[in-house]
C-alpha positions as CSV (number, residue, x, y, z in Angstrom):
1,M,29.7,-185.5,-124.7
2,A,30.2,-189.0,-125.1
3,Y,28.1,-188.8,-128.4
4,L,28.8,-185.1,-129.4
5,I,32.2,-185.0,-130.0
6,P,32.5,-188.7,-131.8
7,L,29.6,-188.2,-133.8
8,I,29.1,-184.9,-134.8
9,L,32.4,-183.3,-134.5
10,L,34.5,-186.2,-136.4
11,P,33.2,-186.9,-139.0
12,L,33.4,-182.8,-139.8
13,S,37.1,-182.9,-139.8
14,F,37.3,-185.7,-142.1
15,M,36.2,-183.1,-144.7
16,L,39.3,-181.8,-144.8
17,Y,39.6,-184.3,-147.7
18,Y,37.7,-182.1,-149.8
19,I,39.6,-179.3,-149.5
20,P,41.8,-178.7,-152.7
21,G,45.7,-178.1,-151.1
22,V,45.6,-180.6,-148.9
23,I,48.4,-182.8,-148.5
24,R,46.9,-186.1,-148.1
25,P,49.3,-188.4,-147.8
26,W,49.8,-187.6,-143.5
27,L,46.4,-186.6,-143.5
28,L,44.8,-189.7,-142.1
29,P,47.4,-190.7,-139.4
30,R,47.4,-186.9,-138.4
31,L,43.0,-187.3,-137.8
32,W,43.7,-190.4,-135.9
33,L,46.1,-189.3,-133.8
34,A,44.2,-185.7,-133.6
35,G,40.9,-187.3,-132.4
36,I,42.1,-190.0,-130.0
37,I,44.1,-188.0,-128.4
38,G,41.6,-184.5,-128.5
39,G,38.0,-186.8,-127.9
40,H,40.2,-188.1,-124.4
41,F,40.9,-184.4,-123.4
42,V,37.6,-183.2,-124.2
43,L,35.4,-186.4,-122.7
44,N,38.2,-186.3,-119.4
45,K,37.2,-182.1,-118.9
46,A,33.4,-182.9,-119.4
47,L,33.4,-185.7,-117.1
48,I,35.3,-183.8,-114.7
49,A,33.0,-181.3,-114.7
50,H,29.8,-183.4,-114.5
51,S,28.6,-182.7,-110.5
52,E,27.8,-185.7,-109.8
53,Q,31.0,-188.4,-110.0
54,G,29.6,-191.8,-109.6
55,P,30.5,-194.9,-111.0
56,G,28.6,-194.2,-114.3
57,V,31.7,-191.8,-115.2
58,G,34.2,-194.3,-116.1
59,T,31.9,-195.9,-118.0
60,A,30.5,-192.8,-120.3
61,Y,34.4,-192.3,-120.8
62,M,34.8,-196.4,-122.0
63,M,31.8,-195.8,-123.7
64,G,32.5,-192.7,-125.6
65,M,36.7,-193.6,-126.6
66,I,34.6,-196.7,-128.2
67,I,32.0,-194.7,-130.1
68,L,34.8,-192.5,-131.2
69,F,37.4,-195.6,-132.1
70,I,34.5,-196.3,-134.2
71,A,33.7,-193.6,-135.9
72,L,37.8,-193.1,-136.2
73,V,36.9,-196.2,-138.2
74,G,34.0,-195.9,-140.2
75,C,35.4,-192.2,-141.6
76,T,38.5,-193.8,-142.3
77,I,37.2,-196.5,-144.2
78,W,34.8,-193.7,-145.8
79,A,37.9,-191.9,-146.7
80,V,39.8,-194.4,-148.5
81,I,37.0,-195.5,-150.4
82,K,36.2,-192.2,-151.6
83,F,39.6,-191.0,-152.4
């Protein structure tokens, strides 16, 4: 889950820039807010459901949020340059 959410699902949400009729001025802040909050909840639920609650669970959460942040920055740069 730490790799799936940031690297696959987040860039798919940035494809909204290709849909005509989408209001673009507020799209980027909404994607950032939804990405951070949604990523937190998905990683939190996935790691709570993990059967072995050891010291690696917190590290996996931090790694997932860092990858999510890097993916948000990369997708934002792509969206700003593209449009």
